[in-house]
N, C-alpha and C positions, 0 to 999 in steps of 0.2 A: 720441515727439518726443525731443529731445537738443536741451541748454543749453550742452554742453560744448563748443562748436568760437568762438573767433571769429569775426567776421565776416570772410569773405574775396573775393576779385576774381578773377573768369576773366578771364583775355583768351581771344581768339580771332581771328585775320586779316581773318575777316568771319563777321561777327556779326550778326542770321539770315541762314540760307543753306539752301537749298531741300535740298541733298547734306545737308546735318550736323541733319536735324533731333533729330540722338541727342543730338545737343549739347542743348536746349533741353528736351526730356524728363529730361536726367539731372538739369538745374540744376531746373526743377521739382519734382522727386522729392527730391532736399535739400532743396528748400526747406521738401516737407513734412513732413521728419525737425528741422526745426526751424534746420538750416541759414541761414544768414545770408547771400545771394550777391547777390553786388554785379559786375551786368557788363560788359568795354569790348570793342570790336571797333576793330582798326587800321583798316580801309574800313568805307564802308557796305555795308547790307546790297543783297543780289544783286537785288535787286527793291523796286517802292515799296510804299509802304502798303499800295497798291487792292487790291496781288495777292496780300496774306499771309492767313492767316488771322486769327480773333482772339485768339491769345493770341500768333500768331508779331508780330502789331501793338502787343500788349502788353511784350514783350521789346524791341521795334524801337523803342520809345520811351523806355523807363527802361536804357535801353544807350548809358555814354557811348562815341560816338563819335570816336576821334581826331583823324582829316583832316580830319572837318567843320570842328572848330575854328581850322583854317587857322595862317596865319601868327602873328594878333594870341594863339593859345592857347600856340603855338609859344614866343614871346619870353618870355610871360607864364610861363610853365614855369621857362624856364631864368632869369628873372631870379629866380622864387622860389627856386631851388637855388642862386644865387648869394650870393645875402642868405645863405640858413639853414645851406648846405653847401659851401660855396665847393670844400671840396678833393674833397668826393666825386665831387664836379661834375667837376673834372677827373679826376679816376682813370678816370670814366665817358666822359669822353667821348674817355680815351687805349686805353681796354677797345675801345672803338667800334671803335678801328684795325683789328682784328683777320675784321673785316666787309666790310672795304673804305673808301679814303676816302672816296667818299660817298654808300655804299649805309649803310655804319658809323658817321658822323653823323646820317642821315636816322632809324636807331633809335636814338642817341643822344638826340636831341630827343625822339622820341616814346616813350621813359622816361620821361626830363623829366614829359613828358607826364602818362601813366601815373602816377606817383611819388605827383606834385601828386594826383591825383585821388583815389590811395589814400590820401594823405597828409589830404587834406579826409573822408574818409568813415571814418576813423583803421581803414583796412585793415592789419592786417599776414603777409598772407599770401595769393599769387597763384600761380595753378592755370592751367596755359597747355595749351591742348588742339594736335598736332602740334606738332613739332620745325622746323617750319619757319621762317619770318621771328619770326610770334609770337614764337616760342622767343627768337630770337635780340634781340626785346627787351624777353624776359623776363630774360634776364642782365641785361643793362643796369638795368634797374629793381631788379634784387638789390643792384648795385652800388652803387647811387647808396641809396637808401633801407634795405636791411640785412634786408629780406621774408621769408620765407621762404616759398619756389620751389618750385613740384611738376609736372610734366608729367604729360599723359595721352600715351602713346605708341603710332600705329597701324601704321603701315608701309602701303603701300612705299615711298611719296614721300621719306620722310626717309632711308631706306635708301638709295637713286638716286645721290644725291651724298655721303657722307658730310662728305667732305672738306669740300666746299663749304659743305654746313652745318655747318661746325663741331661735327658732333654727338658729338662724344667729350669735348671741352669743357662742351655743353651738359649735359650726362649729369654729371659732374663738380663744375658749377657747382649744378647743383639740390641738395635735398635730397632728395624723394623723386621714383620716377617714376614714374608709372602704365604696364605694360601691357596689353592688352586681346586679345594671345593669348599663351601659351608664343610660337611665334614670334618675335613682334614681340621679346621677355623675351632668345631666342639673339642672338637679332642684335646689341643692345644688350651682349649677353655679350663679342661677337665685337671688338668696334673699344671698346670701354673696360678700364680697370684694374680685377682683379677685387675687389680694394679700395671700388671702387663698386657692385658686384653687390647686397650686401645693401639698397640702395635700390629694388631692383628688386622689384616688386609686383606679378602677375597676375591684373587685375580686371578680366573681360569685361562687356563693353555686353550692353545684352539688351534684351526689347521689353515688353511688360505685354498678357498674352494676352487680356483680358479688352476691350479696344478693340475687338478682331477677329471678324470674323463666323467664326467656327472650328466648322467639321460636316463630320461626315468627306461623301465626297460618294458616291452613287449610282453604283452602274455604267451608264451607258447609251453605245447605241450614237451617237448626237449626234457629231459632228463636235469630236475634243477641242479644246481653247483652251488655247495656250499665252501666259505673259506671261512680258514682260522688261523690268524695271524697273531704271533706271538713265543716272549722265550719259552720253552717246552720247562717245565717246572708244577710242581705239586699245585701251586696257588692258581696256576692258568687254567687246572681243571681237563685238561686234553685225554687223560687216561677217562675220565667220563664221558668224556664225549663221545671216547671212541665205543664203551660199550653201550650208549644212548644210539650209537650209529649201528650196532648192531641189531637193535631190539626193531629199529625203522627198518630195515632190510627182512626181519622175521615177519614185522608185518604187511609186508609186501608195499612196499612209499617207495618210487623210485627216486634216487640224491646220489650226486657223488660228493665226496668232501675232500681239500685240498687243505692240509696243512702245513704253514709258511712259516719256520722258524729252528730255531738247534736249543740245547742247553742240555742240563744235568741228566733233564728224564728222557731224554729223547729214549733209552734202551728200553723204558718202562713202556712207554706207547707204541713202540716195536715191539716189543711182547705181546701187548694188548691185542694189536692189530694182527699178528700169526695166529694167538692163541683164536680169536672170534671170527678167525677168515676170513677174514675184509680187506683183503688186499686188490681186489678188482675196486671194492667202493669208493678205496681211502687210500691218498697219495702224499708223499710225505717229501717237500722240494728242501728243507735245509733254510738255512739266510737267505735270504734278497737284498737285493740293494733296493733303495727306494723304489727308483723306475720298475722293478720288479713287482713289487709290492702293489705300485697301482696299477700292472699291468693285470693282475692275477686278480684284482679288487674292480676294474671294469670285465670282466667275463664271468664273476659273480651272481648269484641270483639272491645267496643271502651271506651273514657274516653271522660268524656264533661266537663266542666267548664265554665261555661257566664259568669265571673265575670264583676261589674262595678267598681271594683278598685282594683288592685294587684298589689305586685313589681315583682319578680318571682314567680311563687310557686312550693315548692317543689316537690307537688303530682304532677306536669304536669311531672317532669323528670324520676317521679317515675315509672311514664307510659311507657314513654316513653324506659323507661330502660325496658321494660317490653315485648315489640315491641306490644304496646298496643297504636294506633295509637289515636290523640286526639281531639279537638273542645274546644276553646275556643273561646278570644276575644282578639284584638288589641290596648290592653289600659298598659297601662306604659311601664313595662316593656318584658311580653309577644311575643311583635315579634321580640325579639333578643335571642330566645329559639324557638317557630314555626312563619317558615315559607309560610304562605297562601299558597295550592296546592301544598305542599314537606315534608314540615315536617308535616304537620300537616294542617288542617284549620281553623278561623277564622269568627270569625259572627261580625254579626255587635252588639257595646254591647249597650244592653236596647229594641235591635228587634228582639221579637218572630218571624217576617218573613225571618227575614236572619237567624236565628239559625236554624228552619225548615227545610231549605234548605238543609245544612251542614248537618242535624242528617239525610234527608233524604236517601244524597248521601252515608254517610259513613253505613247506616243501608242497603242500597240495591248494595252497591257497594263491593261485596269482595276483588275484584282484586286490588279495592285502597285502602280497609284498607290494604293489604301487602305488596302494595308500600310506603304507606305513614309510615307504623312501622318502613319497613325497614330503609328509608330517616331517621325519628326518632331515632331509635337507634342508627343510625352516627354518628347525630347533638347532641345528649346529650353524647356520652362515649367520644367524642371530645374534645369540650368546654366543660360541665359539668361535667367532671370527678372529683370527691371529693378527690380525689388524688393527684394531681396535683392541685386543686383551693386550699385546705390547704395549702400547702409546699409553695406555693408563699402567700397565707395570714401570713405563720411564715415570710417569708419574712420582712414582712411589722416588724411584733412585734421585727426582730431579729437588723436595724437598730439603734432603740435603747440601746439596749443593749453594743452598741458601745461609746454610747454616753459620 
């Protein structure tokens, strides 16, 4: 336990969110270490309370929802700062113009609301996950209330539109930047001044291996059960995976694939399954709770995520913590987690033939699945342990409580 850090605010564009449960776990473990974390979300949660588990519901209920306070909340915040710090409010409104006139004004109003919320709670440090719209609001919060500001940068979305995201400006404005991978740190170095590089700290995400059903799989002659978990988007490569499955079937390789998740690409995925007549070999479950995902991992022989763009997916860590060998791609930070041929297999991004080769290996070699699962478990528990990495993250915050 520690009491060395002043209370701090966490701001996320949408919290809780089913695709960002790692943020919820991070906050929970920071609290177990004694950090007082107060959460704010620009947008409402992505699901109703009835569809959340108990932990998520608790977080949703205690989180300050910016847009949920509407026009009345916005006017109250603007009036508060107009009376308390009119000069700072005017400078914040002026600074917001770099994000565009209408969008920047919206960010400035949201920043006034977040800053007022922080003022009421006595919070002097704001931490923002992702370098997107939430980070834009974060810059303006600091302009208004002079708080300490830090970010966690994931990639790859932040790097898709560096000028549009004003990423270099955000990095310069922040007091500390946490990078989830060395790859992310390298990309920030590429777009920022060397004077800002000392702010960049690699602090990886992680998993609590104790919550997974980690057990070595016994080699059997049963049909290998493959699982893929992730939001259904082009970046995750699910359509490519369906095409690879058709080749596996045509080659006589036994398998069954379960795809867990939902998203904008679901129609394309379903159409590809129908076109290639894979209904008996591929199942879609839609989104599942954390418990549901753990259950799928527990009964699977191999995990597949042929991503075209990623940070380092936490779901890969979860599979490795479940003794499930993984196939992915060497994009962005993934090679920092999976070493090809040792802790998993990496297919060439976008190459269906390469993906088929890796799938065939794991589907036909139970001994390889076993050896890779053991190596993967050792890797994730040594380098991507949630407790160790959250403790390191806390150290980033603690330095500002002494300033």
